[in-house]
KOLVORO-471203 format. One record per residue (C-alpha): x, y, z. Coordinates in steps of 0.02 Angstrom, whole numbers, plus 50000, padded with zeros to 5 digits. Each point is the difference from the previous one (the first is absolute). Layout:
BEGIN
XYZ;...
***
This chain:
BEGIN
529615169048732;500085002049816;498274999249912;499814987149897;499735003149811;498124994149952;499394984249944;499934997949813;498184998549946;499674992749836;498515004549907;499084982049986;499084999950185;499454981750048;498354996150003;498955002050160;499944985450112;498034991950009;499275003750192;500004983850094;499184998750175;501595003650090;500725015649954;501834999350015;501115014450053;501895002949966;501305011250118;501115009849911;501515006450091;501075015849932;500685016550061;499605007949851;498195008249973;500444998249795;500254980949997;498604999150109;498785005549890;500914993349835;499864981750076;498175004350069;499475003349817;500554984749962;499254988350121;498475011450032;498934987349872;500914985250079;499475000550189;499755013850125;501395006950037;500855007750191;501645012049982;501335003350146;501425011849982;501014990450138;500314983150082;499125006250159;498435004449898;500104984149921;500044989150144;498545011750083;498924995249847;500294982950023;499455000050177;498385006349929;499884989149829;500314985549918;500925002049815;500374988449840;501565006849971;501025011350061;501215011149869;501505006650142;501225012249947;501724994550052;500875017450039;498885011750108;500705011250129;499954994950188;499254981949971;500564993049827;498994984049898;501194987650084;499615003350196;498065005749947;500124981449921;500884991350149;498495010350119;498674993049893;500664980949999;500144999250178;498085002450022;498884984249979;498665008049934;500985010449857;501614986949957;499064990549892;499715015849872;501085001749868;501175013049973;500595008149817;501505011450037;500245017449876;501635006149967;500755012449887;501954993950052;500764984650072;499944987349866;501154990950066;499654980750032;500685004150207;498535009849997;498864990749924;500574983550088;499795012850165;498055006049935;499764981949986;500684992550183;498695017250048;498604988949937;499795007949854;499084992749858;500375009149856;501205015649947;499625014449886;501025012449944;499765018249957;499205006549878;498834985850018;499314993349831;497965002350045;499364985449940;501494989550058;499475005150179;498245001149968;500114981049933;501014994950159;498925008250135;498514991049917;500574983550024;500285004250167;498245008750048;499164983849898;500734990150139;499575010250138;498085000549924;500204979949971;500444997350187;498685013150051;498664988449906;500834981550080;499965008250185;498215006749974;499564983849918;500754990950132;499215013350156;498214994849893;500474981050022;500465002450216;498425008850016;499094984749892;500944988150091;499375010150184;498314998449943;500194983749942;500574995450173;498775011350089;498584989849890;500604983150041;500135004750196;498315007049979;499694981549926;500734989550111;498995010650134;498244998349924;500414980549979;500384998850166;498205007350057;499194990549859;500694985450082;499585004450167;498235002749944;499914984049923;500474992450160;498665007050106;498774998149868;500464979849989;499844999850183;498425009249987;499224987349885;500804984650084;499055005250146;498275003449922;498724987049968;499894997349805;499214986749888;500254997349816;498414997549876;499674996649817;498415008849928;498875002549844;498875013349960;498285000949917;498805015050007;498694985450068;501114992150132;501065012450038;501644994250069;500254981950065;501464996950111;500994983050013;501615001850142;501384992449899;501125002150147;500515010450150;499644997850188;498034994449991;500295003050193;500635014549997;498165007749961;498935002350180;498804987250051;498635000049856;500895007449868;501164983150005;498394988650026;499265010249820;501594994349894;500164985250061;498364995949915;500134999349787;498275002649988;499795018250122;499795015249907;501085012650092;499135013349934;498324994850095;500905006750152;500785017449931;498735011750106;498875007849873;500705017950007;501414993749929;499714988149878;499805015649854;501695003050045;500614986249968;499244996349840;500345014349942;501904997450043;500074983149881;498625006549873;500795016449924;500744997049820;501794997550021;501594986649905;500884986750049;501315005350174;498935013350041;499684999850197;498554998650114;500175005050183;498265003050110;499714999550194;498364992450056;499234992750166;499624983349996;498604995450115;500084986050132;498624986450087;500275009650160;500915014550061;500885015949885;500325000149815;501904994849938;500625011649913;500954995249833;501405005849881;499604990849826;501445003549891;499704992049806;501055000049818;499064997449854;500884985849883;498695001549874;498375003049947;499104990450139;501424994950124;500605007350145;501224992250131;500195012750168;500184997750195;498815001850141;500555008750161;499405001950177;500415016450028;498795002650171;501424995950122;501105012149887;499325015250024;501165007350161;501394992549873;499725009749859;499525016650089;501914995850093;500644996749817;499165016349903;501005009250170;501624992949953;499785005249792;499615016150055;501365004750134;501164990449864;499085014449857;500535012350149;501714994950018;500385001749817;498835013749972;500375013050152;501735005949934;499265008149846;498415007350077;500805007750143;501105008549869;498925010349906;499105002950153;501465008550097;499915008649831;498325006650040;500575002350189;501505010949928;498755010849904;498795002750125;501475002550138;500705012149879;498415011249966;499635000550189;501945006550030;499655014149866;498285003950061;500855002150182;501415011949928;498905012249873;498495001350087;499475008050166;498874990450101;499005001850147;499804988550121;498594988949950;500915000049825;501774995950072;499134984450100;499174995549850;501764999049930;500834990250138;498494986849974;500624997949818;501804998450015;499574988350167;499034987949880;501345001249885;501214993950127;498864988650019;500004993549824;502065000449991;499974987050155;498714987849930;501325002849847;501444993450112;498804986750067;499664993249846;501744998749951;500574994250131;498674984149985;500715001049805;501814993250034;499594989150149;500754984349936;500794982350086;501794996950013;501114985050020;501625006450064;501594988149988;501875001649993;500505007949846;501865000549973;500775016449920;501134994649856;498314988449954;498855015650012;501255011349891;500434984649868;497904997449994;499595019149994;501195003349856;499444985949890;498485007050023;500585020949907;501404994749909;498915002749850;499415016250070;501645009150010;501065002249870;501975005750014;499265014250046;499554997050166;501404989050100;499464991850134;501545002350175;499514985550113;500744998750172;499604984750100;500895001950165;498634987050113;500724983849959;499684992450164;498265007150011;498184995949916;498595011649976;498384991750098;498655006249882;498844995449859;501134995049866;498795005349834;499565016050087;501685004850046;500394996749804;498695010249934;500445015750123;501974999849948;499414998449785;498835014450051;501415009450073;501074995949871;499025005749849;499505016650116;502045003749995;499974997849801;498645008149958;500705015150121;501455000749899;499385001849782;501805003849979;500614984450073;501064999650147;500604986950147;498924989450116;500744997650153;499324987250101;500774995750177;499544982250114;500785001550174;499695003450168;499695015050089;501515006050105;498825001150166;498684988749978;498925001150152;498534991949963;499334984249879;499545010449874;501855007049990;500654982449964;500105002949803;499775014849884;499785002849818;500675017449944;499635005049813;500755016049924;499885007649827;500915015549939;498515009149928;499325018750083;499394993950144;498225001950085;499385018150058;500125002750175;498125005750001;499454983349922;501204988750104;498694995950106;498794995449871;500554988849899;499544982750102;498265007049991;499154987349875;499665006649834;501135014550014;501245001949853;501045012149935;500104989749813;499145006449845;498134993849982;499964979949952;501794999450060;499584993250181;498684997950139;500695006550153;499904984050099;501864993549980;500705007550154;498184999650090;499884980149975;502215001350036;499445009850168;498594988850053;500984986249972;501445004050103;499045004750150;498954983049982;501464992150007;500585008950161;501405012949922;499915016049919;500235009649855;500925016749977;500295011049863;501225015949989;500515010949849;501975004050039;500685017949991;501164993249841;498434993549903;499324984049963;498584989050114;500544991750150;498494982150054;500374991050160;499004985850042;500404990350173;499484983350033;500204988050116;501284984749990;500934985250052;501534994350022;500514983249864;500594989750157;498455002750132;498045002349985;499965012250094;499385018449955;501185012450005;
***
C-alpha cells in the first residue's frame, strides 16, 4: 500500500487533560509509522497512547488491555479496518469500545455507511485537524473515565453491601446467642430462692431491711422465720467475720443508681450457716431496694454454670487461639527442619532434635483437636427443594454480584429434595458463590448445577451441588489444603480461611462429602454430595 499523507498538525496544541484517578488509554491502528507518530503527538496529553501497525496487532493489544477509544485506519494490508472492526465487535469484552475510522480516501456516503454499519461512532478524514481530533477523542476519554468511576463506585457499594450483610448476619447470630443466654439465666433465676426487700441505711443503725416481695419460704428455715418478724434485725444473724464487708459495701460513697452486691454467711439456730447473696440498688441518699438469695444449695449449679460459660467462651475463642498457636508451631517446625538440613548432628543431638519435632507434632495434633471442637454444631435436617434453595440463595447474593458475574443455574432434580439443615446449606452455598466471585477479579460466569450423580451408590450421593468458576484455578500443590481451617489464598483482611473448612465439616456431619478439583482448562470446581429424598416418599435414597 502507498504511504498516505501525514497528518496536518496545527500550531495551536490543545491544553493537556488533567490527571484523574483512572488513566485512560487510546489505541491507534495505522500501518504508516509517520501517521502513528503524528497522532500520538496530538493525543499524548489526553491519555496513554498505544499504537499498532496492523489489525492483528490491534486485536492482540485488545486482549491485554482496555481502551477508551480506538482510532482505526480503514485501508491496511492483510486485514483492513472494516474487518478489524468486525472482530472487535464480535468479542463481548471489546464490543462496547468506540471506534473512529481514519481514511484519506473514499469519502462517499456508501463507504461512510459501511463504516457506521461496522460499529464506528465517527469517521475522520486525512489530513486530520489536530484540534478536532483531540476534541472528538476527549469526549470518549471523558466518557470512559466516567464509566470507570461509576464501576468503581458500584464495586465499593457492593463491598459495602456485602460487609453490611455479614454484619447483619453476625448481629442476628449475637442476638440469638443473647436470647439463649437470657432464657438460661431466666430459668436459673426461677429456680433460685429470692426475696425482695426495701432498706434504709444510716451510720448508727446500719441497713434496716423490710421484705416487700418475693417468696419468704424460698429462704431456708430460720431465715424465713426471721423475715416474718418485723422487729428482728437481720444484721444480728450475719456472722461477725462478714459484717465489715456488708457494712463497707453500703457505706461507700456513691450516688443514685449505684449498686451493692455482697455475699455473706447467715447464722442459724442449729446447723451450718446459710450462704446468702444480697444485691441492692440505691434509689436515693438513704434508701435501697434489693434481693436476698439463698445460694447454699446452688454451689453445684454455680460450678456447672461456670463450666458451661468456659466451654462457650472456649468455643468462640478456640479458632483464633489455635490459628496463632499454629503459626508459632510452624515457625518452630521450620527452624527444626532448617537445623536438620544445615547442621551435622551427632546421635544425642539428633535425638534431642527428634524430641523437639515430636513435641511440635503433638502441638499440631492439639490444634486440630481444638478446631474440631470449635466447629461442632447441632444440625436440624429437613427436606429442601432445590428450586427453593436456588431462589433463596440468589435473593441473598444478588446484591453482591454485578453484571460481570452472571450466575448460570442448572437444576435437574425436581423429583428429589435435599435432606439437610436448610440454614447451614444456604450459608455453605452462599460462601461458595462468594469464593467463586473472588476468584475472578475481572468478572466471569459462575456455574451452579444441582442434579443427581449418574451412578448413585449411597445415600450421600442422593443429590449434588456443583459450583464452578472461570478463575485461574487452585494450584495442585495446595489443592489438598484448601479445606483446612484458616487456610486462605486471599490477601490479609479479605478472608478468614474458614469457608471451605465449614463446608467440608457440614457435608461430613450431614452424611455427605465435599470434593474440590481444578480442571486443566482453568477454574475451580467444588462438588457437595448430600443425602436426598424423593418428593413423593419419606424414605431416604
